[in-house]
A tleap script that builds the chain and sets N, CA, C and O, in Angstrom:
source leaprc.protein.ff14SB
mol = sequence {
  NMET ASN ILE ASP LEU ASN THR VAL GLU ARG
  VAL ALA VAL LEU ALA LYS LEU SER PHE ASN
  GLU SER GLU LYS THR LYS ILE GLN ASP ASP
  LEU ASN LYS ILE VAL ALA TYR PHE GLU LYS
  LEU ASN GLU VAL ASP THR ASP GLY ILE GLU
  PRO LEU VAL PHE MET THR GLU GLU ILE ASN
  ALA PHE ARG GLU ASP VAL SER ARG LEU GLU
  ILE THR LYS GLU GLU ALA LEU LYS ASN ALA
  PRO GLN LYS ASN SER ASP TYR TYR LYS VAL
  PRO LYS PHE LEU GLU ARG CGLU
}
set mol.1.N position { -16.040 -13.441 9.258 }
set mol.1.CA position { -17.263 -12.942 8.589 }
set mol.1.C position { -18.023 -14.259 7.882 }
set mol.1.O position { -17.490 -15.110 7.172 }
set mol.2.N position { -19.296 -14.179 8.251 }
set mol.2.CA position { -20.138 -15.256 7.597 }
set mol.2.C position { -21.103 -14.567 6.745 }
set mol.2.O position { -21.664 -13.512 7.039 }
set mol.3.N position { -21.265 -15.267 5.618 }
set mol.3.CA position { -22.268 -14.760 4.481 }
set mol.3.C position { -23.616 -15.606 4.823 }
set mol.3.O position { -23.609 -16.836 4.766 }
set mol.4.N position { -24.666 -14.931 5.149 }
set mol.4.CA position { -25.980 -15.546 5.180 }
set mol.4.C position { -26.851 -15.286 3.862 }
set mol.4.O position { -26.456 -14.663 2.876 }
set mol.5.N position { -28.049 -15.850 4.016 }
set mol.5.CA position { -28.918 -15.846 2.813 }
set mol.5.C position { -29.332 -14.531 2.522 }
set mol.5.O position { -29.486 -14.157 1.359 }
set mol.6.N position { -29.557 -13.679 3.666 }
set mol.6.CA position { -29.974 -12.254 3.500 }
set mol.6.C position { -28.932 -11.666 2.741 }
set mol.6.O position { -29.297 -11.031 1.752 }
set mol.7.N position { -27.592 -11.737 3.003 }
set mol.7.CA position { -26.639 -11.107 2.252 }
set mol.7.C position { -26.613 -11.516 0.741 }
set mol.7.O position { -26.370 -10.728 -0.173 }
set mol.8.N position { -26.875 -12.753 0.606 }
set mol.8.CA position { -26.727 -13.288 -0.803 }
set mol.8.C position { -27.987 -12.583 -1.519 }
set mol.8.O position { -27.832 -12.181 -2.672 }
set mol.9.N position { -29.070 -12.440 -0.958 }
set mol.9.CA position { -30.362 -11.823 -1.533 }
set mol.9.C position { -30.076 -10.356 -1.854 }
set mol.9.O position { -30.359 -9.837 -2.934 }
set mol.10.N position { -29.543 -9.782 -0.916 }
set mol.10.CA position { -29.197 -8.289 -1.117 }
set mol.10.C position { -28.159 -7.976 -2.143 }
set mol.10.O position { -28.238 -6.927 -2.781 }
set mol.11.N position { -27.159 -8.858 -2.343 }
set mol.11.CA position { -25.995 -8.749 -3.376 }
set mol.11.C position { -26.978 -8.996 -4.869 }
set mol.11.O position { -26.859 -8.327 -5.895 }
set mol.12.N position { -27.768 -9.925 -4.692 }
set mol.12.CA position { -28.493 -10.301 -5.965 }
set mol.12.C position { -29.476 -9.110 -6.457 }
set mol.12.O position { -29.633 -8.840 -7.648 }
set mol.13.N position { -30.058 -8.495 -5.493 }
set mol.13.CA position { -30.849 -7.261 -5.801 }
set mol.13.C position { -30.021 -6.228 -6.374 }
set mol.13.O position { -30.350 -5.729 -7.450 }
set mol.14.N position { -28.893 -5.825 -5.715 }
set mol.14.CA position { -27.819 -4.776 -6.108 }
set mol.14.C position { -27.447 -5.363 -7.559 }
set mol.14.O position { -27.562 -4.571 -8.494 }
set mol.15.N position { -27.086 -6.447 -7.794 }
set mol.15.CA position { -26.623 -6.957 -9.160 }
set mol.15.C position { -27.764 -7.189 -10.176 }
set mol.15.O position { -27.532 -7.470 -11.352 }
set mol.16.N position { -28.851 -7.075 -9.730 }
set mol.16.CA position { -30.097 -7.303 -10.492 }
set mol.16.C position { -30.132 -8.640 -11.106 }
set mol.16.O position { -30.359 -8.810 -12.304 }
set mol.17.N position { -29.875 -9.710 -10.156 }
set mol.17.CA position { -29.856 -10.999 -10.657 }
set mol.17.C position { -30.867 -11.765 -9.714 }
set mol.17.O position { -31.087 -11.373 -8.568 }
set mol.18.N position { -31.438 -12.821 -10.233 }
set mol.18.CA position { -32.372 -13.547 -9.517 }
set mol.18.C position { -31.973 -15.133 -9.495 }
set mol.18.O position { -31.585 -15.724 -10.502 }
set mol.19.N position { -32.127 -15.769 -8.152 }
set mol.19.CA position { -31.583 -17.037 -8.265 }
set mol.19.C position { -32.811 -17.873 -7.370 }
set mol.19.O position { -33.524 -17.304 -6.544 }
set mol.20.N position { -32.888 -19.112 -7.659 }
set mol.20.CA position { -33.744 -19.809 -6.940 }
set mol.20.C position { -33.244 -20.290 -5.606 }
set mol.20.O position { -32.081 -19.968 -5.365 }
set mol.21.N position { -33.841 -20.959 -4.728 }
set mol.21.CA position { -33.302 -21.248 -3.387 }
set mol.21.C position { -31.982 -22.065 -3.363 }
set mol.21.O position { -31.062 -21.825 -2.581 }
set mol.22.N position { -31.973 -23.058 -4.297 }
set mol.22.CA position { -30.784 -24.080 -4.415 }
set mol.22.C position { -29.625 -23.154 -4.747 }
set mol.22.O position { -28.545 -23.247 -4.162 }
set mol.23.N position { -29.887 -22.201 -5.762 }
set mol.23.CA position { -28.761 -21.332 -6.314 }
set mol.23.C position { -28.193 -20.475 -5.044 }
set mol.23.O position { -26.999 -20.381 -4.758 }
set mol.24.N position { -29.162 -19.933 -4.410 }
set mol.24.CA position { -28.815 -19.076 -3.275 }
set mol.24.C position { -27.824 -19.777 -2.378 }
set mol.24.O position { -26.797 -19.224 -1.984 }
set mol.25.N position { -28.214 -21.189 -2.023 }
set mol.25.CA position { -27.434 -21.972 -1.148 }
set mol.25.C position { -26.107 -22.094 -1.531 }
set mol.25.O position { -25.170 -21.867 -0.766 }
set mol.26.N position { -25.958 -22.552 -3.034 }
set mol.26.CA position { -24.606 -22.771 -3.484 }
set mol.26.C position { -23.879 -21.328 -3.494 }
set mol.26.O position { -22.733 -21.251 -3.052 }
set mol.27.N position { -24.490 -20.270 -3.958 }
set mol.27.CA position { -23.797 -19.027 -3.810 }
set mol.27.C position { -23.291 -18.592 -2.458 }
set mol.27.O position { -22.181 -18.078 -2.321 }
set mol.28.N position { -24.182 -18.820 -1.396 }
set mol.28.CA position { -23.829 -18.633 -0.134 }
set mol.28.C position { -22.557 -19.442 0.315 }
set mol.28.O position { -21.700 -18.912 1.021 }
set mol.29.N position { -22.466 -20.690 -0.099 }
set mol.29.CA position { -21.181 -21.597 0.231 }
set mol.29.C position { -20.112 -20.973 -0.372 }
set mol.29.O position { -19.105 -20.725 0.291 }
set mol.30.N position { -20.205 -20.633 -1.748 }
set mol.30.CA position { -19.080 -20.159 -2.619 }
set mol.30.C position { -18.488 -18.881 -1.876 }
set mol.30.O position { -17.292 -18.743 -1.621 }
set mol.31.N position { -19.450 -17.999 -1.573 }
set mol.31.CA position { -19.043 -16.848 -0.974 }
set mol.31.C position { -18.439 -16.917 0.409 }
set mol.31.O position { -17.572 -16.125 0.779 }
set mol.32.N position { -18.951 -17.941 1.204 }
set mol.32.CA position { -18.123 -18.271 2.489 }
set mol.32.C position { -16.723 -18.814 2.166 }
set mol.32.O position { -15.780 -18.508 2.896 }
set mol.33.N position { -16.560 -19.583 1.132 }
set mol.33.CA position { -15.309 -20.180 0.989 }
set mol.33.C position { -14.395 -18.885 0.560 }
set mol.33.O position { -13.292 -18.769 1.094 }
set mol.34.N position { -14.773 -18.052 -0.259 }
set mol.34.CA position { -14.050 -16.945 -0.847 }
set mol.34.C position { -13.518 -16.067 0.595 }
set mol.34.O position { -12.335 -15.802 0.809 }
set mol.35.N position { -14.475 -15.752 1.360 }
set mol.35.CA position { -14.219 -15.008 2.505 }
set mol.35.C position { -13.180 -15.744 3.449 }
set mol.35.O position { -12.225 -15.146 3.944 }
set mol.36.N position { -13.439 -17.083 3.659 }
set mol.36.CA position { -12.400 -17.823 4.455 }
set mol.36.C position { -11.108 -17.744 3.765 }
set mol.36.O position { -10.105 -17.632 4.470 }
set mol.37.N position { -10.987 -17.787 2.496 }
set mol.37.CA position { -9.650 -17.676 1.832 }
set mol.37.C position { -8.980 -16.305 2.209 }
set mol.37.O position { -7.820 -16.240 2.615 }
set mol.38.N position { -9.780 -15.242 2.049 }
set mol.38.CA position { -9.236 -14.096 2.344 }
set mol.38.C position { -8.848 -13.854 3.837 }
set mol.38.O position { -7.874 -13.155 4.117 }
set mol.39.N position { -9.563 -14.397 4.714 }
set mol.39.CA position { -9.238 -14.331 6.050 }
set mol.39.C position { -7.923 -15.195 6.310 }
set mol.39.O position { -7.144 -14.858 7.201 }
set mol.40.N position { -7.717 -16.188 5.604 }
set mol.40.CA position { -6.564 -16.967 5.727 }
set mol.40.C position { -5.377 -16.114 5.278 }
set mol.40.O position { -4.323 -16.121 5.915 }
set mol.41.N position { -5.545 -15.417 4.233 }
set mol.41.CA position { -4.440 -14.295 3.804 }
set mol.41.C position { -4.140 -13.318 4.817 }
set mol.41.O position { -3.009 -12.831 4.792 }
set mol.42.N position { -5.006 -12.919 5.765 }
set mol.42.CA position { -4.744 -11.978 6.851 }
set mol.42.C position { -3.735 -12.651 7.769 }
set mol.42.O position { -2.983 -11.976 8.474 }
set mol.43.N position { -3.719 -13.884 7.762 }
set mol.43.CA position { -2.693 -14.496 8.848 }
set mol.43.C position { -1.266 -14.426 8.330 }
set mol.43.O position { -0.325 -14.665 9.087 }
set mol.44.N position { -1.094 -14.115 7.100 }
set mol.44.CA position { 0.326 -14.002 6.518 }
set mol.44.C position { 0.934 -12.781 7.055 }
set mol.44.O position { 0.357 -11.694 7.093 }
set mol.45.N position { 2.406 -13.061 7.564 }
set mol.45.CA position { 3.059 -11.881 8.168 }
set mol.45.C position { 3.685 -10.988 7.009 }
set mol.45.O position { 4.640 -11.426 6.368 }
set mol.46.N position { 3.236 -9.946 6.788 }
set mol.46.CA position { 3.813 -9.032 5.748 }
set mol.46.C position { 4.631 -7.915 6.096 }
set mol.46.O position { 5.016 -7.119 5.240 }
set mol.47.N position { 4.923 -7.811 7.338 }
set mol.47.CA position { 5.783 -6.801 8.030 }
set mol.47.C position { 7.151 -6.664 7.142 }
set mol.47.O position { 7.794 -7.665 6.824 }
set mol.48.N position { 7.476 -5.555 6.829 }
set mol.48.CA position { 8.795 -5.445 6.118 }
set mol.48.C position { 8.919 -5.875 4.571 }
set mol.48.O position { 9.967 -5.993 3.936 }
set mol.49.N position { 7.604 -6.082 4.113 }
set mol.49.CA position { 7.591 -6.606 2.578 }
set mol.49.C position { 6.988 -5.322 1.959 }
set mol.49.O position { 5.919 -4.824 2.310 }
set mol.50.N position { 7.851 -4.827 0.943 }
set mol.50.CA position { 7.445 -3.652 0.207 }
set mol.50.C position { 6.317 -4.106 -0.819 }
set mol.50.O position { 6.378 -5.228 -1.320 }
set mol.51.N position { 5.259 -3.202 -1.135 }
set mol.51.CA position { 4.375 -3.588 -2.037 }
set mol.51.C position { 4.974 -3.685 -3.459 }
set mol.51.O position { 5.898 -2.970 -3.847 }
set mol.52.N position { 4.401 -4.573 -4.152 }
set mol.52.CA position { 5.011 -4.613 -5.562 }
set mol.52.C position { 4.269 -3.665 -6.621 }
set mol.52.O position { 3.048 -3.524 -6.680 }
set mol.53.N position { 5.191 -3.054 -7.429 }
set mol.53.CA position { 4.631 -2.259 -8.424 }
set mol.53.C position { 4.525 -3.192 -9.718 }
set mol.53.O position { 3.459 -3.282 -10.328 }
set mol.54.N position { 5.565 -3.818 -10.074 }
set mol.54.CA position { 5.475 -4.773 -11.107 }
set mol.54.C position { 5.754 -6.164 -10.668 }
set mol.54.O position { 6.475 -6.285 -9.677 }
set mol.55.N position { 5.316 -7.189 -11.224 }
set mol.55.CA position { 5.421 -8.488 -10.894 }
set mol.55.C position { 6.933 -9.153 -11.178 }
set mol.55.O position { 7.456 -10.026 -10.485 }
set mol.56.N position { 7.497 -8.530 -12.356 }
set mol.56.CA position { 8.711 -9.018 -12.719 }
set mol.56.C position { 9.714 -7.836 -12.782 }
set mol.56.O position { 9.383 -6.677 -12.534 }
set mol.57.N position { 10.995 -8.230 -13.142 }
set mol.57.CA position { 11.997 -7.043 -13.360 }
set mol.57.C position { 12.065 -6.833 -14.827 }
set mol.57.O position { 12.773 -5.923 -15.256 }
set mol.58.N position { 11.340 -7.652 -15.698 }
set mol.58.CA position { 11.407 -7.241 -17.128 }
set mol.58.C position { 10.963 -5.905 -17.500 }
set mol.58.O position { 10.139 -5.252 -16.860 }
set mol.59.N position { 11.533 -5.540 -18.540 }
set mol.59.CA position { 11.216 -4.166 -19.045 }
set mol.59.C position { 10.604 -4.444 -20.440 }
set mol.59.O position { 11.115 -5.219 -21.249 }
set mol.60.N position { 9.348 -3.675 -20.672 }
set mol.60.CA position { 8.717 -3.876 -21.961 }
set mol.60.C position { 9.784 -3.385 -23.151 }
set mol.60.O position { 10.577 -2.446 -23.077 }
set mol.61.N position { 9.585 -4.227 -24.185 }
set mol.61.CA position { 10.466 -3.885 -25.363 }
set mol.61.C position { 9.462 -3.472 -26.288 }
set mol.61.O position { 8.856 -4.379 -26.857 }
set mol.62.N position { 9.133 -2.192 -26.583 }
set mol.62.CA position { 8.209 -1.535 -27.427 }
set mol.62.C position { 8.869 -1.340 -28.899 }
set mol.62.O position { 9.986 -0.880 -29.133 }
set mol.63.N position { 8.021 -1.746 -29.718 }
set mol.63.CA position { 8.528 -1.572 -31.072 }
set mol.63.C position { 8.189 -0.028 -31.521 }
set mol.63.O position { 7.313 0.676 -31.018 }
set mol.64.N position { 9.000 0.303 -32.486 }
set mol.64.CA position { 8.796 1.603 -33.068 }
set mol.64.C position { 7.522 1.759 -33.772 }
set mol.64.O position { 7.139 0.932 -34.600 }
set mol.65.N position { 6.816 2.878 -33.435 }
set mol.65.CA position { 5.374 2.980 -34.089 }
set mol.65.C position { 5.518 3.604 -35.329 }
set mol.65.O position { 5.658 4.821 -35.455 }
set mol.66.N position { 5.489 2.850 -36.195 }
set mol.66.CA position { 5.630 3.338 -37.780 }
set mol.66.C position { 4.397 3.247 -38.554 }
set mol.66.O position { 3.852 2.146 -38.636 }
set mol.67.N position { 3.890 4.257 -39.129 }
set mol.67.CA position { 2.699 4.253 -39.848 }
set mol.67.C position { 3.065 3.684 -41.281 }
set mol.67.O position { 3.990 4.169 -41.932 }
set mol.68.N position { 2.295 2.636 -41.735 }
set mol.68.CA position { 2.656 2.086 -42.992 }
set mol.68.C position { 1.366 1.697 -43.854 }
set mol.68.O position { 0.366 1.464 -43.175 }
set mol.69.N position { 1.251 1.608 -45.014 }
set mol.69.CA position { 0.142 1.375 -45.746 }
set mol.69.C position { 0.183 -0.167 -46.154 }
set mol.69.O position { 0.885 -0.532 -47.097 }
set mol.70.N position { -0.555 -1.021 -45.448 }
set mol.70.CA position { -0.782 -2.402 -45.691 }
set mol.70.C position { -1.694 -2.851 -46.774 }
set mol.70.O position { -1.429 -3.795 -47.518 }
set mol.71.N position { -2.854 -2.088 -46.837 }
set mol.71.CA position { -3.804 -2.311 -47.750 }
set mol.71.C position { -4.613 -1.124 -48.252 }
set mol.71.O position { -5.060 -0.281 -47.474 }
set mol.72.N position { -4.758 -1.086 -49.321 }
set mol.72.CA position { -5.400 0.310 -50.051 }
set mol.72.C position { -6.801 0.332 -49.695 }
set mol.72.O position { -7.271 -0.721 -49.262 }
set mol.73.N position { -7.580 1.379 -49.803 }
set mol.73.CA position { -8.965 1.432 -49.557 }
set mol.73.C position { -9.726 0.566 -50.681 }
set mol.73.O position { -10.737 -0.094 -50.440 }
set mol.74.N position { -9.161 0.650 -51.830 }
set mol.74.CA position { -9.789 -0.146 -52.846 }
set mol.74.C position { -9.790 -1.703 -52.648 }
set mol.74.O position { -10.755 -2.415 -52.927 }
set mol.75.N position { -8.580 -2.156 -52.126 }
set mol.75.CA position { -8.623 -3.518 -51.739 }
set mol.75.C position { -9.495 -3.992 -50.475 }
set mol.75.O position { -10.063 -5.084 -50.460 }
set mol.76.N position { -9.547 -3.108 -49.458 }
set mol.76.CA position { -10.276 -3.264 -48.413 }
set mol.76.C position { -11.751 -3.358 -48.815 }
set mol.76.O position { -12.492 -4.171 -48.262 }
set mol.77.N position { -12.188 -2.519 -49.790 }
set mol.77.CA position { -13.703 -2.487 -50.207 }
set mol.77.C position { -14.027 -3.410 -51.183 }
set mol.77.O position { -15.192 -3.474 -51.576 }
set mol.78.N position { -12.981 -4.295 -51.735 }
set mol.78.CA position { -13.300 -5.138 -52.995 }
set mol.78.C position { -14.240 -6.040 -52.697 }
set mol.78.O position { -15.114 -6.247 -53.539 }
set mol.79.N position { -14.256 -6.702 -51.543 }
set mol.79.CA position { -15.197 -7.811 -51.204 }
set mol.79.C position { -16.358 -7.326 -50.297 }
set mol.79.O position { -17.091 -8.183 -49.804 }
set mol.80.N position { -16.543 -6.229 -50.084 }
set mol.80.CA position { -17.562 -5.653 -49.473 }
set mol.80.C position { -19.030 -5.762 -50.039 }
set mol.80.O position { -19.346 -5.194 -51.084 }
set mol.81.N position { -19.933 -6.541 -49.279 }
set mol.81.CA position { -21.228 -6.718 -49.825 }
set mol.81.C position { -21.919 -5.339 -50.281 }
set mol.81.O position { -22.533 -5.272 -51.346 }
set mol.82.N position { -21.794 -4.327 -49.477 }
set mol.82.CA position { -22.281 -2.941 -49.978 }
set mol.82.C position { -21.284 -2.053 -49.426 }
set mol.82.O position { -20.774 -2.100 -48.307 }
set mol.83.N position { -21.061 -1.163 -50.452 }
set mol.83.CA position { -20.216 -0.025 -50.051 }
set mol.83.C position { -20.702 1.360 -50.641 }
set mol.83.O position { -21.628 1.415 -51.450 }
set mol.84.N position { -20.045 2.438 -50.204 }
set mol.84.CA position { -20.340 3.648 -50.758 }
set mol.84.C position { -19.146 4.456 -50.740 }
set mol.84.O position { -18.723 4.961 -49.699 }
set mol.85.N position { -18.575 4.596 -51.898 }
set mol.85.CA position { -17.277 5.156 -52.255 }
set mol.85.C position { -16.288 4.847 -51.220 }
set mol.85.O position { -15.624 3.834 -51.439 }
set mol.86.N position { -16.041 5.490 -50.146 }
set mol.86.CA position { -14.728 5.078 -49.296 }
set mol.86.C position { -15.396 4.326 -47.919 }
set mol.86.O position { -14.653 4.140 -46.956 }
set mol.87.N position { -16.643 3.953 -47.863 }
set mol.87.CA position { -17.105 3.360 -46.715 }
set mol.87.C position { -17.828 2.083 -46.778 }
set mol.87.O position { -18.525 1.862 -47.769 }
set mol.88.N position { -17.750 1.283 -45.905 }
set mol.88.CA position { -18.815 0.012 -45.760 }
set mol.88.C position { -20.102 0.539 -45.342 }
set mol.88.O position { -20.262 1.370 -44.447 }
set mol.89.N position { -21.146 -0.081 -46.155 }
set mol.89.CA position { -22.520 0.180 -45.841 }
set mol.89.C position { -22.936 -0.960 -44.937 }
set mol.89.O position { -22.623 -2.118 -45.213 }
set mol.90.N position { -23.660 -0.638 -43.826 }
set mol.90.CA position { -24.096 -1.798 -42.968 }
set mol.90.C position { -25.707 -1.611 -42.658 }
set mol.90.O position { -26.178 -0.475 -42.697 }
set mol.91.N position { -26.421 -2.579 -42.394 }
set mol.91.CA position { -27.783 -2.262 -42.097 }
set mol.91.C position { -27.867 -1.534 -40.845 }
set mol.91.O position { -26.905 -1.574 -40.079 }
set mol.92.N position { -29.056 -0.780 -40.509 }
set mol.92.CA position { -29.212 0.082 -39.425 }
set mol.92.C position { -29.838 -1.051 -38.593 }
set mol.92.O position { -30.659 -1.870 -39.004 }
set mol.93.N position { -29.298 -0.964 -37.313 }
set mol.93.CA position { -29.596 -1.831 -36.213 }
set mol.93.C position { -30.110 -1.076 -35.019 }
set mol.93.O position { -30.588 -1.745 -34.103 }
set mol.94.N position { -30.077 0.095 -34.924 }
set mol.94.CA position { -30.517 0.931 -33.874 }
set mol.94.C position { -31.850 1.741 -34.245 }
set mol.94.O position { -31.968 2.245 -35.362 }
set mol.95.N position { -32.662 1.828 -33.452 }
set mol.95.CA position { -34.068 2.513 -33.573 }
set mol.95.C position { -33.945 3.727 -32.706 }
set mol.95.O position { -33.614 3.688 -31.521 }
set mol.96.N position { -34.259 4.894 -33.438 }
set mol.96.CA position { -34.526 6.107 -32.654 }
set mol.96.C position { -35.913 6.197 -31.969 }
set mol.96.O position { -36.936 5.784 -32.517 }
set mol.97.N position { -35.886 6.785 -30.688 }
set mol.97.CA position { -37.219 6.909 -30.192 }
set mol.97.C position { -37.775 8.276 -30.301 }
set mol.97.O position { -38.917 8.512 -29.907 }
savepdb mol mol.pdb
quit
């Protein structure tokens, strides 16, 4: 498979990206290298090879999920620039239409 400039332009439109001509040429070269790499992987004989579910034989050692109080509400709010009883107050940053 060979990536041409029309393919690069189509992908750019789908991704809502814009490129100048030199960038398109560079992207075309990069995409052709990527495709060539994957085509090279197709040459590898994988007959009789089971797909991997996990990369290693290691088993996760999960810690016990224990709830504990590290800091009180008062300590957490102590240095807040603005607060309202139990909550931080922050400036409004979304406008409703």
